[in-house]
C-alpha positions in Angstrom: 0.0 0.0 0.0 1.4 3.4 -0.9 2.0 5.7 1.9 0.8 8.9 0.2 -2.6 10.0 1.6 -4.6 12.9 0.1 -7.0 15.1 2.1 -10.4 14.9 0.4 -12.3 16.7 3.0 -11.5 18.7 6.1 -14.3 19.7 8.4 -13.7 22.5 10.9 -16.0 23.7 13.7 -15.1 26.6 16.0 -15.8 26.2 19.6 -15.0 27.9 22.9 -13.5 26.1 25.8 -14.1 27.8 29.2 -11.6 27.7 32.0 -12.3 25.5 35.0 -13.7 27.1 38.2 -11.4 27.6 41.2 -10.8 24.6 43.4 -13.1 23.0 45.9 -11.8 20.4 48.2 -12.7 17.5 46.0 -11.6 19.1 42.7 -8.2 20.0 44.3 -7.8 16.4 45.4 -8.6 15.1 41.9 -6.3 17.5 40.1 -3.4 17.1 42.6 -3.6 13.3 42.0 -3.7 13.7 38.2 -0.9 16.3 37.9 1.3 15.9 41.0 0.5 12.2 41.9 -0.5 13.3 45.4 -2.9 11.0 47.3 -5.8 12.9 48.9 -4.4 12.6 52.4 -1.1 14.2 51.2 -2.9 17.0 49.3 -4.8 18.0 52.4 -1.7 17.8 54.6 0.3 20.2 52.4 -2.8 22.4 51.9 -3.1 22.7 55.7 0.5 23.9 55.8 -0.1 26.5 53.2 -3.3 27.7 55.0 -1.7 27.9 58.4 1.2 29.9 57.2 4.7 29.9 55.8 7.5 32.1 57.0 8.3 34.4 54.1 10.7 36.5 56.0 11.0 40.3 56.1 7.8 42.3 56.8 5.5 39.5 55.8 6.8 37.0 58.4 4.5 33.9 58.7 1.8 34.3 56.1 -1.2 32.1 55.1 -0.9 31.5 51.4 -4.2 30.0 50.6 -7.8 30.3 51.8 -9.4 27.5 53.9 -8.9 24.2 52.1 -12.1 22.5 53.2 -14.9 23.9 51.1 -17.4 22.9 48.4 -18.0 26.4 47.2 -16.6 28.0 44.0 -17.4 31.5 45.2 -14.5 34.1 45.3 -14.3 37.6 46.8 -14.6 40.7 44.6 -11.2 41.9 45.9 -9.4 38.6 44.9 -11.1 38.7 41.5 -10.0 42.3 41.0 -6.4 41.6 41.9 -6.3 38.6 39.6 -7.8 40.5 36.7 -5.3 43.4 37.2 -2.4 40.8 37.1 -3.8 39.1 34.0 -4.2 42.4 32.1 -0.7 43.6 33.0 0.9 40.2 32.2 -0.9 39.2 29.0 -3.1 42.1 27.9 -6.8 42.9 28.2 -7.8 40.4 25.5 -6.9 37.6 27.9 -9.5 38.8 30.5 -12.5 36.6 30.8 -16.1 37.8 31.3 -16.8 38.7 34.9 -18.9 35.5 35.4 -20.5 34.5 38.7 -19.8 31.0 39.8 -22.8 28.7 40.5 -22.3 26.2 43.3 -23.3 22.6 42.9 -26.6 21.6 44.5 -26.3 21.1 48.2 -23.0 22.9 48.4 -22.3 24.8 51.6 -21.1 28.4 51.1 -19.5 29.2 54.4 -16.0 29.5 52.8 -14.7 30.7 49.5 -13.2 28.5 46.9 -9.6 27.5 47.5 -7.5 30.3 46.1 -4.3 32.2 46.9 -4.7 34.8 49.7 -2.9 37.3 47.4 -3.3 36.6 43.7 -0.4 39.0 43.2 1.9 36.6 45.0 3.2 34.5 42.1 4.7 31.1 42.9 8.1 32.1 41.5 8.3 34.9 44.0 8.2 32.6 47.0 9.6 29.4 45.6 12.7 29.6 47.8 10.6 29.8 50.9 8.6 26.6 50.2 9.4 22.9 50.2 9.1 21.1 46.9 5.6 19.8 47.7 4.4 23.1 49.1 5.6 24.9 46.0 4.0 22.4 43.5 0.6 22.5 45.3 0.6 26.3 45.7 1.5 26.7 42.0 -1.4 24.4 41.1 -3.9 26.4 43.2 -2.5 29.8 42.0 -2.6 28.8 38.3 -6.1 27.3 38.5 -7.5 30.4 40.2 -5.8 32.9 37.8 -6.9 30.9 34.8 -10.5 30.9 36.1 -10.5 34.7 35.5 -9.1 34.5 31.9 -10.8 34.4 28.5 -12.0 31.2 27.0 -9.7 29.4 24.5 -10.9 29.3 20.9 -10.3 26.1 19.1 -11.2 24.6 15.7 -12.4 21.0 16.1 -11.1 19.3 13.0 -12.0 16.0 11.3 -9.9 15.3 8.3 -10.8 12.6 5.7 -7.8 11.1 3.9 -7.8 8.6 1.0 -5.4 6.0 -0.2 -6.2 3.4 -2.8 -9.9 3.9 -2.2 -9.5 3.4 1.5 -10.7 6.2 3.8 -8.7 7.2 6.9 -9.8 9.8 9.4 -7.8 12.1 11.7 -9.6 14.0 14.5 -8.2 16.6 16.8 -8.1 20.4 17.3 -6.3 23.5 16.3 -5.9 26.3 18.8 -6.8 29.7 17.4 -6.6 31.7 20.6 -5.0 30.2 23.7 -6.9 32.3 26.3 -6.6 30.7 29.7 -4.7 27.8 28.2 -1.7 30.1 28.1 -1.4 29.6 31.8 -3.2 26.4 32.8 -5.1 23.4 31.3 -7.2 21.1 33.5 -6.1 17.5 33.7 -8.4 14.6 32.7 -8.8 11.0 33.7 -8.7 10.0 30.0 -5.7 11.6 28.2 -6.5 9.8 24.9 -9.5 11.9 23.9 -9.4 13.0 20.2 -9.8 16.7 21.1 -6.6 16.5 23.1 -4.6 16.0 19.8 -3.2 19.1 18.2 -3.3 19.0 14.4 -1.2 21.2 12.1 -3.0 23.4 9.5 -4.8 21.2 7.0 -6.6 21.9 3.7 -8.3 19.8 1.0 -6.0 18.6 -1.7 -2.9 18.4 0.6 -0.9 15.2 0.3 1.0 13.8 3.3 3.2 10.7 3.7 2.4 8.3 6.4 5.4 7.2 8.5 3.7 3.9 9.1 0.4 2.1 8.5 -0.6 -0.4 11.1 -3.9 -2.4 10.5 -5.5 -3.0 13.9 -8.7 -4.6 15.2 -10.3 -2.9 18.1 -12.6 -4.5 20.7 -14.8 -2.9 23.3 -12.8 -2.3 26.5 -14.2 -2.7 30.0 -14.4 0.5 32.1 -11.0 1.4 33.5 -10.2 0.8 37.1 -10.9 3.6 39.5 -8.0 5.9 40.2 -8.1 7.9 43.4 -9.1 11.0 41.4 -11.9 9.2 39.7 -13.1 7.7 43.0 -13.2 11.1 44.7 -15.2 12.5 41.7 -17.7 9.6 41.7 -18.3 9.9 45.5 -18.9 13.7 45.1 -21.3 13.1 42.2 -23.3 10.6 44.2 -23.2 12.7 47.4 -21.3 10.1 49.3 -18.6 10.8 51.8 -18.8 14.6 51.6 -18.8 15.1 55.4 -15.7 12.9 55.8 -13.9 14.7 53.0 -14.9 18.1 54.3 -14.5 17.9 58.0 -12.0 15.2 58.8 -8.9 16.5 60.6 
């Protein structure tokens, strides 16, 4: 079989991808597992340290770096929102500012505490890296980036499905092309399934282009059983079913 494939049809559809909301306890546990490989217990232990305070030296002394880490609210204060938007505008430009949207809490959520966010959005992780342990720095950076990204503009992507032909056999390639990074310039939320088509970045494509395949492997696919639960997926499932919230929220 020749390895030259010709693009017969390229379908593009523009879509917007909104940033994730600031962290709640459960979403922080899920994301710290996906991105940092932290178990839930470790995430809460390190978050407790950041909340209780780190000695930053000088005038600041011992300072709490994040808000209370046991919460199921995505609400944030107007002051924190304003500080974040000022930083984003100064750093990236006004076109990267998102709409001033109001977060809607999930059904049954308590609203006694804000979402988990940096106490001072202006305190970038790089500024205090030398004052933190490796684990403290990695978790603080995750919380800071998630919060800042939540105030940024949506990303604009082209969802692409390309139809290629070779010897009357059709092949398809699916993925996306980023037109405007928006919040993705700073942070992209992790997923439990990293093999989704829309995670694949495709180069610019147009009908009539000819490409050469590096390799063609005929494969037969069978239906796969559901994957085993990771800790992140388990935390998410428990939250969706309303199981274990009190234990997650109030256990010390």
